[in-house]
N, C-alpha and C positions, 0 to 999 in steps of 0.2 A: 504493499500501499504505498503511496507517493505519502510527501509530507503536506502537501498540499489538501490531501482527501482527508488525513487525519485531522488537519487543523479545520476543516469545514465540517467535520463529523462532529467535533469538540465545540464548535461554534454553535451547530444545531441542538446539540445535547443541552449546552448552557441557555438558549434561548428557550426551550422546552421547560427548562425548571424555572425560570424565570416567570415567564408566562403562568405558570400554574401557582408559584407562590404570590404573583400580583392576584390572582384570583380568589385564593384565601384571604389575601389581606382585605379585597374586597368586600368578603363575605363576613369577616371580622369587623370591618366598618360598620356595615349594616345592623349587624349583632348589636353594638355599641350602641350604634342611634339608636336602635328599638328598646333597648333597655334604658337608656336616658330619657326617652319617651315616655317610659312606663313608669319611671321615678318620677318625672314632672309630672304626670297625671296625679300619681299617689301624693304627692306633696301638694297639689293644688287642693285633692279632696280633704288634707288634712289642714291646710291654710282656711279652707273655704268654711269648713265644719266648725274651726276656733271664733272666726272672724263675723259670721253670717247672724248669728243673734245680735249683734251689737249694729250692723247696718240694714239699711231697709229694701235691700235687694234680697233674693233670694237664695239658696244654698247653691242651685246648679249655673246660674250665670257667675257668680264670685267664682265657683271651681273652674269655669270656663278661663276666665280672664287669669285667675292664676295660675293654673296650668301653662298656658300659652307664654305667660311672664317668665315663670319658672324653667322653661324649655329655652325661649328664645334669648333672653338675657345672657345665659351663660354662652350658649351659642356664639352670640355677638362677639362677648370680651374674648372668647378662644380664637374666633378667625383673625380678630383684630391683633391678638398677641401671635399668630403664625405669621401674619403678614409683616410684623414687626422683624420676628426672629429672621422671616426670609430676606429683607431688605436690609437688616444689618450684616448678615452673611453674603450676601452680594456685594456688599459694600465693600466687607472685610476682604473678599475675592479679590475683588477690583485693585483694592490699593495694595494687596500683594503683589499683584501682576505689573502695579505700575512701579512698584518698587523695584521688583526682580529685572524686567524687562526696559526701564527707564535709566538704568546703571549702562547697561551695554553699549 
């Protein structure tokens, strides 16, 4: 077997492993998202149960609003944090490249 054929076979195997890993991570992402949604629904019910007697609204509207807030607010915070981390990593890489290639 030639060197090129061996390299192509190894590249194909690596590609298959990467595709399988990506698929598993996608499934894990959906499982985590579903778990977060269930926790938000449960937390919204608990908060609504606690504050519904003091407000003029019924249990269900408060439950709905609180569940959405408990799901959306942490999600927005997490997305902003991820974007900030990505910008910082990109800037760090850019500075490193400029320092490395700027000297030559």
